[in-house]
C-alpha positions as CSV (number, residue, x, y, z in Angstrom):
1,M,-2.6,4.7,-17.7
2,T,-4.8,7.0,-19.6
3,Q,-2.7,9.3,-22.0
4,P,-3.2,13.1,-22.1
5,A,-5.1,14.4,-25.1
6,G,-3.0,15.7,-27.9
7,P,0.8,15.4,-28.9
8,I,3.5,16.4,-26.6
9,R,6.8,17.6,-28.0
10,L,9.9,17.6,-25.8
11,G,13.0,19.4,-26.8
12,M,16.4,18.1,-25.7
13,V,19.9,19.5,-26.1
14,M,22.5,16.8,-25.9
15,P,26.3,16.7,-26.0
16,S,27.6,16.0,-29.4
17,S,29.5,12.8,-28.3
18,N,26.6,11.4,-26.3
19,T,25.5,8.0,-27.8
20,R,23.4,6.7,-24.8
21,A,20.7,9.3,-23.9
22,E,18.9,9.5,-27.2
23,P,18.3,5.8,-27.8
24,A,17.5,5.3,-24.1
25,T,14.9,8.1,-24.1
26,H,13.2,6.9,-27.2
27,R,13.1,3.2,-25.7
28,M,11.4,4.5,-22.5
29,L,8.8,6.3,-24.7
30,V,8.0,3.4,-27.0
31,A,4.6,2.9,-25.4
32,A,3.8,6.7,-25.4
33,P,3.3,7.5,-29.1
34,H,1.8,10.9,-28.2
35,V,5.2,12.1,-26.9
36,S,8.0,12.9,-29.3
37,V,11.5,13.9,-28.5
38,H,13.3,16.5,-30.7
39,V,17.1,16.7,-30.2
40,T,19.8,19.2,-31.1
41,R,23.4,18.8,-30.1
42,V,26.2,21.1,-28.8
43,P,29.9,20.3,-29.1
44,V,31.2,18.2,-26.2
45,T,33.7,15.5,-26.5
46,R,35.5,15.2,-23.1
47,I,34.8,15.9,-19.4
48,A,37.3,17.6,-17.1
49,Q,37.2,20.2,-14.4
50,A,38.9,22.9,-16.5
51,D,36.9,22.2,-19.7
52,G,35.3,25.4,-21.1
53,A,32.7,23.5,-23.4
54,F,29.6,24.7,-21.8
55,D,29.1,28.3,-22.6
56,V,25.6,29.6,-21.9
57,A,25.4,31.4,-25.3
58,M,25.8,27.9,-26.9
59,F,22.5,26.8,-25.2
60,R,20.7,29.9,-26.3
61,Q,21.6,29.0,-29.9
62,A,20.4,25.4,-29.4
63,G,17.3,26.6,-27.9
64,E,16.5,28.8,-30.8
65,L,16.8,25.7,-33.1
66,L,14.4,23.8,-30.8
67,A,11.9,26.7,-30.8
68,D,11.3,26.0,-34.6
69,A,9.8,22.7,-33.5
70,G,7.3,24.2,-31.2
71,V,8.5,22.2,-28.1
72,D,6.3,22.0,-25.0
73,A,9.3,21.7,-22.6
74,V,13.1,21.6,-23.0
75,A,16.0,20.2,-21.2
76,W,19.8,20.2,-21.3
77,N,20.4,16.4,-21.3
78,G,23.8,16.8,-19.6
79,T,25.1,16.8,-16.1
80,S,27.6,19.7,-16.5
81,G,25.9,21.6,-13.7
82,S,26.8,18.9,-11.2
83,W,30.4,20.1,-11.3
84,M,30.1,23.6,-12.7
85,G,27.4,24.5,-10.1
86,L,23.7,25.1,-10.0
87,D,24.0,28.8,-10.7
88,H,25.4,27.8,-14.2
89,D,22.5,25.3,-14.7
90,R,20.0,28.0,-13.7
91,S,21.6,30.2,-16.4
92,V,21.3,27.4,-18.9
93,V,17.5,27.0,-17.9
94,D,16.9,30.7,-18.5
95,A,18.7,30.7,-21.9
96,L,16.6,27.7,-23.1
97,S,13.4,28.9,-21.7
98,D,13.9,32.5,-23.3
99,A,14.8,30.9,-26.6
100,T,11.9,28.6,-26.7
101,G,9.2,30.2,-24.7
102,A,8.9,26.8,-22.9
103,P,9.8,25.5,-19.4
104,A,13.2,24.1,-19.1
105,T,15.3,22.0,-16.8
106,T,18.8,20.2,-16.8
107,S,19.8,16.7,-15.9
108,T,21.4,17.9,-12.7
109,L,18.2,19.9,-11.6
110,A,16.1,16.9,-12.5
111,V,18.2,14.5,-10.4
112,L,17.9,16.9,-7.4
113,D,14.1,17.2,-8.1
114,A,14.0,13.4,-7.9
115,F,15.8,13.4,-4.7
116,A,13.4,16.0,-3.3
117,A,10.4,13.9,-4.5
118,Y,11.6,11.0,-2.4
119,G,13.0,13.0,0.4
120,C,16.6,11.9,-0.2
121,S,19.3,13.7,1.7
122,R,21.9,11.0,2.0
123,V,22.9,9.5,-1.4
124,C,25.7,7.6,-3.1
125,V,26.9,8.4,-6.5
126,A,28.5,6.6,-9.4
127,V,30.3,8.8,-11.8
128,P,32.5,7.9,-14.7
129,Y,34.6,11.1,-14.4
130,T,37.9,11.9,-12.6
131,S,38.2,12.2,-8.9
132,D,38.4,16.0,-9.0
133,V,35.2,16.2,-11.0
134,A,33.5,13.8,-8.6
135,A,34.6,15.9,-5.7
136,L,33.0,19.0,-7.2
137,I,29.8,16.9,-7.7
138,T,29.8,16.2,-4.0
139,E,30.2,19.9,-3.3
140,T,27.3,20.9,-5.7
141,Y,25.0,18.4,-4.0
142,R,25.9,19.5,-0.5
143,G,25.0,23.1,-1.5
144,A,21.6,21.6,-2.5
145,G,21.1,20.0,0.8
146,V,22.1,16.5,-0.4
147,E,24.9,14.8,1.4
148,V,27.0,12.3,-0.6
149,V,28.1,9.5,1.7
150,G,29.5,7.2,-0.9
151,S,31.1,7.8,-4.3
152,D,32.8,5.8,-7.0
153,S,34.5,7.4,-10.1
154,L,36.3,5.8,-13.0
155,G,38.7,8.5,-14.0
156,L,37.5,8.8,-17.5
157,V,37.8,12.0,-19.6
158,E,36.8,11.2,-23.2
159,N,33.1,10.9,-23.5
160,V,33.4,8.1,-26.1
161,D,34.9,5.9,-23.4
162,V,32.1,6.9,-20.9
163,G,29.6,5.7,-23.5
164,A,31.4,2.3,-23.9
165,L,30.7,1.3,-20.3
166,T,28.9,-2.0,-20.0
167,A,25.9,-2.7,-17.8
168,D,28.1,-4.8,-15.4
169,E,30.5,-2.1,-15.0
170,I,27.7,0.4,-14.2
171,A,26.0,-2.0,-11.7
172,G,29.4,-2.5,-10.0
173,Q,30.0,1.1,-9.6
174,V,26.7,1.7,-8.0
175,H,27.2,-1.1,-5.5
176,R,30.7,0.1,-4.6
177,A,29.4,3.5,-4.0
178,A,26.6,2.2,-1.8
179,D,28.6,-0.5,0.0
180,G,28.4,0.1,3.8
181,N,26.6,3.4,3.7
182,D,23.3,4.5,5.1
183,I,21.6,6.0,2.0
184,H,18.3,7.2,0.9
185,A,19.0,6.8,-2.9
186,A,21.7,5.9,-5.3
187,A,22.5,8.1,-8.3
188,V,24.1,7.5,-11.6
189,V,25.6,10.9,-12.7
190,C,26.1,11.1,-16.5
191,T,23.7,11.0,-19.4
192,N,26.2,9.0,-21.5
193,V,25.9,6.1,-18.9
194,D,22.7,4.3,-19.5
195,A,21.4,2.7,-16.2
196,T,17.8,3.1,-17.3
197,M,17.1,-0.7,-17.5
198,L,19.4,-1.5,-14.6
199,A,17.4,0.6,-12.1
200,P,14.7,-1.9,-11.1
201,R,17.3,-4.7,-10.4
202,I,19.6,-2.5,-8.4
203,E,16.7,-1.0,-6.4
204,R,15.8,-4.5,-5.5
205,E,19.3,-5.3,-4.3
206,L,19.8,-2.0,-2.4
207,G,16.3,-1.3,-1.2
208,V,16.4,2.4,-2.2
209,P,15.4,4.3,-5.3
210,V,18.1,4.4,-8.1
211,V,18.1,7.9,-9.9
212,D,19.6,7.5,-13.4
213,S,20.3,10.8,-15.0
214,I,18.7,9.9,-18.4
215,T,15.5,8.7,-16.7
216,A,15.4,11.7,-14.4
217,T,15.8,14.1,-17.3
218,L,12.8,12.6,-19.2
219,W,10.7,12.3,-16.0
220,R,11.2,16.0,-15.2
221,T,10.8,17.3,-18.8
222,L,7.5,15.3,-19.1
223,Q,6.2,17.1,-15.9
224,L,7.2,20.5,-17.1
225,A,5.3,19.8,-20.4
226,G,2.2,19.2,-18.2
227,D,2.2,15.4,-18.4
228,R,2.1,13.6,-15.1
229,R,0.3,10.5,-16.2
230,T,2.2,8.9,-19.2
231,R,3.1,5.2,-18.1
232,I,6.7,4.3,-18.4
233,D,7.1,0.9,-17.0
234,G,10.2,-1.1,-16.3
235,Y,12.6,1.7,-15.4
236,G,12.5,1.9,-11.7
237,R,10.6,3.8,-9.0
238,L,11.0,7.2,-10.4
239,T,9.0,6.5,-13.5
240,D,6.7,4.2,-11.6
241,D,5.5,6.7,-9.0
242,G,7.8,9.8,-9.0
243,A,5.0,12.0,-10.2
244,L,2.7,10.9,-7.4
245,R,5.5,11.6,-4.9
246,V,5.8,15.1,-6.4
247,L,2.0,15.7,-6.0
248,L,2.0,14.5,-2.4
249,Q,5.0,16.7,-1.7
250,E,3.4,19.8,-3.2
251,L,0.3,19.2,-0.8
252,T,2.6,19.0,2.1
253,D,4.6,22.1,1.1
254,D,1.4,24.0,0.6
255,L,0.1,22.9,4.0
256,L,3.2,24.3,5.6
257,A,2.8,27.7,3.8
258,R,-0.8,28.0,4.7
259,T,-0.8,27.1,8.3
260,G,2.7,28.6,9.3
261,A,3.5,25.4,11.1
262,D,7.2,24.5,11.7
263,R,6.9,21.1,10.0
264,T,4.2,19.2,8.0
265,T,4.3,15.5,7.1
266,L,2.1,13.1,5.2
267,R,2.1,9.4,6.2
268,I,0.2,7.1,4.0
269,D,-0.1,3.3,3.5
270,L,0.3,2.6,-0.3
271,P,2.4,-0.7,-0.4
272,A,2.4,-0.9,-4.1
273,H,4.4,2.3,-4.0
274,D,6.6,1.3,-1.0
275,L,4.8,3.8,1.2
276,H,4.0,3.0,4.9
277,V,3.0,5.2,7.6
278,D,5.9,4.4,9.8
279,L,8.0,6.6,7.4
280,A,6.7,9.9,6.2
281,A,5.9,9.9,2.4
282,A,6.4,13.8,2.3
283,E,7.8,16.4,4.6
284,A,8.1,20.1,4.5
285,A,10.0,22.1,7.3
286,R,11.1,25.6,8.2
287,P,14.9,26.2,8.0
288,G,16.6,24.7,11.0
289,V,13.8,22.3,11.9
290,R,14.9,18.8,12.3
291,S,13.7,16.3,9.7
292,I,11.6,13.4,11.0
293,R,11.0,11.8,7.5
294,H,13.5,8.9,7.9
295,D,12.9,8.1,11.4
296,P,11.1,4.7,11.7
297,G,11.4,4.6,15.4
298,L,7.6,4.6,16.2
299,D,4.9,2.1,15.4
300,Q,2.5,4.8,14.1
301,R,-0.7,2.7,14.1
302,S,-0.2,2.1,17.9
303,L,-0.1,5.7,18.9
304,D,-2.9,7.1,21.0
305,T,-3.4,10.1,18.6
306,V,-3.7,7.7,15.7
307,A,-6.2,5.6,17.6
308,W,-8.2,8.9,18.1
309,L,-8.2,9.5,14.3
310,E,-9.2,5.9,13.7
311,E,-12.2,6.3,15.9
312,H,-13.3,9.9,15.1
313,R,-12.2,10.2,11.5
314,R,-11.9,14.0,11.8
315,P,-9.0,16.5,12.4
316,L,-7.3,16.5,15.8
317,A,-6.1,19.9,16.8
318,Q,-3.8,20.0,19.9
319,P,-2.6,23.4,21.0
320,H,-0.6,21.7,23.8
321,F,-0.1,18.1,25.1
322,R,-1.7,18.5,28.5
323,E,-4.8,16.7,27.7
324,P,-5.5,13.3,25.9
325,P,-4.9,11.7,23.5
326,A,-1.3,11.6,24.4
327,A,1.2,12.6,21.8
328,P,4.3,10.3,21.6
329,Q,7.0,11.4,24.1
330,A,9.7,10.9,21.4
331,L,8.0,13.6,19.2
332,R,8.4,16.1,22.2
333,D,11.7,15.1,23.5
334,H,13.6,14.5,20.3
335,Y,11.9,16.8,17.9
336,G,10.7,19.6,20.2
337,V,7.1,19.5,19.1
338,Q,4.7,21.2,21.5
339,A,1.5,21.5,19.4
340,Q,0.2,19.6,16.5
341,M,-2.8,19.0,14.2
342,L,-3.6,15.6,12.5
343,G,-5.9,15.3,9.5
344,P,-7.1,11.8,8.5
345,V,-6.9,10.6,4.8
346,V,-9.8,8.2,4.6
347,I,-9.8,6.1,1.4
348,D,-12.7,3.5,0.9
349,D,-13.7,4.0,4.5
350,R,-10.2,3.0,5.6
351,L,-7.8,5.3,7.5
352,A,-5.0,5.2,4.8
353,G,-3.0,7.9,6.5
354,W,-2.9,11.4,7.8
355,F,-1.3,14.8,7.6
356,S,0.6,16.2,10.5
357,A,1.3,19.8,11.2
358,H,3.8,20.5,14.1
359,S,4.7,23.5,16.0
360,L,7.7,23.9,18.2
361,T,5.8,26.2,20.5
362,E,2.3,25.9,21.9
363,R,-0.2,27.6,19.7
364,E,-3.9,27.8,19.1
365,W,-4.8,26.3,15.7
366,S,-7.5,28.5,14.0
367,A,-10.4,27.5,12.2
368,A,-8.6,28.5,9.1
369,D,-5.7,26.2,10.0
370,V,-8.1,23.2,10.5
371,E,-9.8,24.1,7.1
372,H,-6.5,24.0,5.3
373,L,-5.5,20.6,6.9
374,T,-9.0,19.2,6.0
375,R,-8.6,20.2,2.4
376,A,-5.1,18.9,2.1
377,A,-6.4,15.6,3.3
378,A,-9.3,15.6,0.9
379,R,-6.9,16.5,-1.9
380,A,-4.5,13.7,-1.1
381,C,-7.5,11.2,-1.1
382,E,-8.4,12.5,-4.6
383,V,-4.9,12.3,-6.0
384,I,-4.3,8.7,-4.7
385,V,-7.8,7.4,-5.8
386,L,-7.3,9.0,-9.3
387,W,-3.6,7.6,-9.6
388,E,-4.8,4.1,-8.6
389,T,-7.8,4.3,-11.0
390,L,-5.4,5.3,-13.9
391,E,-3.0,2.5,-13.0
392,R,-5.8,0.0,-13.2
393,S,-7.0,1.2,-16.4
394,G,-3.5,1.2,-17.8
């Protein structure tokens, strides 16, 4: 994939006892010589609920050191926020950003951003820590709208023991956490546990994305530095197409804001990226509006409304459902939709997919609403064509 012009410098703050994140990050960037990673460390040797090792002032001092390197984005490459809470991590982000003048993130926030990119609200987690710390992680994720339905913890406290975990032990943990659970993704929560190279195999075995904390941190930090095109192959779905998912989600979020709809979705057929119209690639919804994203109950291509799009190749605005084409009964009965707009995404003269805007009440869609829908569809087409062009040239 075409590389951005000019060098990119990423700053990372790591726990002093972490032996896994730094070599893994450099390994992932071996084919991206324009990206360099500059690391400073803060004292951390053990992980426990009552541990007071993560004072925000410490991160400000670390950020001041990274500022001397002129970094383009900075990250706390540690998962302390997953048990200390997101407010703590947001304070860390503020401290790092203030000290460096660059956008910042943390591993916990990056993992949650990865979940959001793939629409994951039910996950399993593999953690090396004690059960009380694992319980706090479940609580933190729940507060972010992500339900932990399976968890496996190893009871480790000393970070040197965490770093000694083998690939078989890590893979076994993920499978135990996932076993028998209906999940949208699996997460490895700790940046001293290296599941970066394991992710593709476990994804094939489980059929869902695997979000490794080290990978997620690099992925999100690159985005904050303005780089969404660097090719990182062999480390799972997140580095393969996570940036594409983010772009499509942003378009869907924007459409919701501009139209005032109750829910917007994007359905698209991109088999190379495990995207098919029977499941939404992206969804945005008002608070309290039921999600439709993971419902595969309808054969979308057989719907009357989609047949209309296939024939007419222009937006369909339905202020109510009293006239054809008929909207699916399940959309009305199970999701309460009473009006909708559909905007076709046409690529190479093929109906590759469509945006939907749903209203839970009957409403007249304005000319401006239809224009916003049309622009979103055109922009999605541009993004997908550019992405595929860059992949072919990579």
